[in-house]
N, C-alpha and C positions, 0 to 999 in steps of 0.2 A: 822175724818177718812181721810186718804190720798187716793187720787185717783191714783191707778196704772193702767196702761194700760196692760191688759192681752190679749194674742191672743185669738180670738174668735174661737169657734169650727167651723170647716169647713173652717177657713181662711187659706190661703196659706203662711202666713208669717213665715219664719224660725226663730228659737230661737237663732240666731246668732252663728251657729256652726263654721263659718269661723274664728272667733276670738279665739275660744277654740283650734282649730287645730294649729293655728299659735303660741299659747302660749305653747303647749306641745312639739312641734318639737324642739325648742331651749333647753328646759329642758332635753330632751332625749339625745341630742347631748352633752350636758355638762356633763352628767353622764357616757358617753361612751357606752350607749345602742345603739343597732342597730336600726336604724329607717327604717321601711319598705318603700321602694320606689316603687311606682307602675310603672312598665315598660310594654311596649307592646311587648318586645322582648322575644323569646323563648330561653331556655338555649342552649348553644353551644353544639351540639352533639359530636364534636371532643374533647372538654374539658371533657365532661362526660365520654367518652370512656377512655381517659387518666386517669381520676380519678379512674374509676373502675379497670383498669389494675394495677394501683399502689396499690389499696386495695387488689387485688388478689395476687400480689407479696408479700405484707406484710403478708397475711394469709398463703401463702405457706411457707414463712420463719418461721413464728410462729409454723406451724405444723412440719416442719423439726426439729426445736429446741425441740419441745415436744417429737418427736420420739427419738432423741438423748438422752434426759433426761430419758425416759422410758427404753431404752436399757442400759444406764449406771446404773440405779437403779436395773434393772433385774440382771445385771452382779454382782453388789454388793451383792444382796440378795443370789444369787447362791454361791458366794465365801464365804459369811458368813455361809450359811447352810453347805457347805462342811467342813469348818473349825470347826464348832460345832460338826459335826458327827465324823470327824477324831479325834478331841480332846477327844470326849467321848470314843473312842476305845483305847486310849493310856493305860488305866489300864489293858485292856485285853492283850495288848502286854507285859506289865510288868509281868502279870501272866504266859504268855507263856515262858518268859525268866526264871522265877522261876522254871517252870516245866522242862525246858531243863536243868537247872542247877542241878536239883535233879537227873538226869541220871548220873551225874559225881561222885556222892557219892558212898558209899559202900552199899547202900540200894539195897537189892536183892528181896524185897517184891513187887510183881506186884500190890498189892492193893494201895501202896503209889503212884505209877505212875497213876493208874486209878483215884485216888482221886484228883491228881493235874490236870489231863485233865478235869475231871468233874467240878472242880472249875473254870477253864477257860471257859468252856461251859456255866455255870450258869452266870458268869460275863458278857459274851458276850450277852446272852439272856436278861439279866437285862438292859444292855446299849441299845440294840436295841428295847427293850420294851418301853423305854422312847420315841422312835420315832414311837410308835404304831405298832411295829412288834409283831405278835403273832404266835406261832407255831400251825400247824394243825396236831394233832396227833390222828388219828382214832384208835380205839381199835378193836381187832378181834371180829367179831360178830356184829359190828355196821352196820347199813344200808348203802349201797353204795350211795354216793351223788356225781353226776357228776360235781356239782359246786365246790366241795372241793377236790374230789379225781380223780386221773387219773388211769384208769385200765391198768396195764401192762401185765396182764394175766387173763384169765377166766378159772375157774375150775368148771365143772358140779358137783352138789352134790344133793343127795336125802334128805339130812338132813335139807335143808333150803327151805323156802317158798317165799323168795324174795332175791334179790341180796344183799349180805353182804360182808364185808371185811373179807378175809381169812388170809391175812398177810400184813404187812406194809413194803415196800421196802425203802421208803425215806419220811422223814417228809416234810410236806408242810408248807407254811407261808402265812399269811395274813398281809397286811399293811393297817391298819385302816379297812375300809369296803371292800377293794379290795383284791382279792386273788392274791398274788404275784407269788406263785408257788403252784399248787395242790399237795397233798400228793400222792405218787405213791403206789398203792395197788394191791394185787392179789384179785380178786373177785370170790366168790362162787355164782354160778348161779343155780337156781332150774332146775331139769331135766324135 
């Protein structure tokens, strides 16, 4: 057995840490790693203020660029939406031209004109239906609904027990879940 001298418990002998610290410092410098240097100096407040101001300016510039990009994207989306909607309405314009051209012929039958106009109306409703537009067409006798109907006149009646639609003056329209324009109706009100 070889006799090695081990530090005794309670002894104050260091296990040679100074040699280890000297050995790691040159190795860290050789690899390019930052070697922490203990200093008693506090960071320079003016340098810190300058650093924070530079960071603030960079953040402000980044935010301004973000706002410009969002505005540019919004303009592009709007332009594309308008282009799509107008492009979808072009067949309706074509049908109107055909209806107008039919007036120039020798056709004296009003049903032909009515059919042409109804064709244009159906085509327009089909195109707008692709954009979630739905007509609100109440029937006579339907209950009056202030969410969907606008009363333009009220007629007292002994024949009804609740407010009902007596006549429809103008069709209303809903766009998705929202009422774009309520249907204008004459309302029968119980006496």
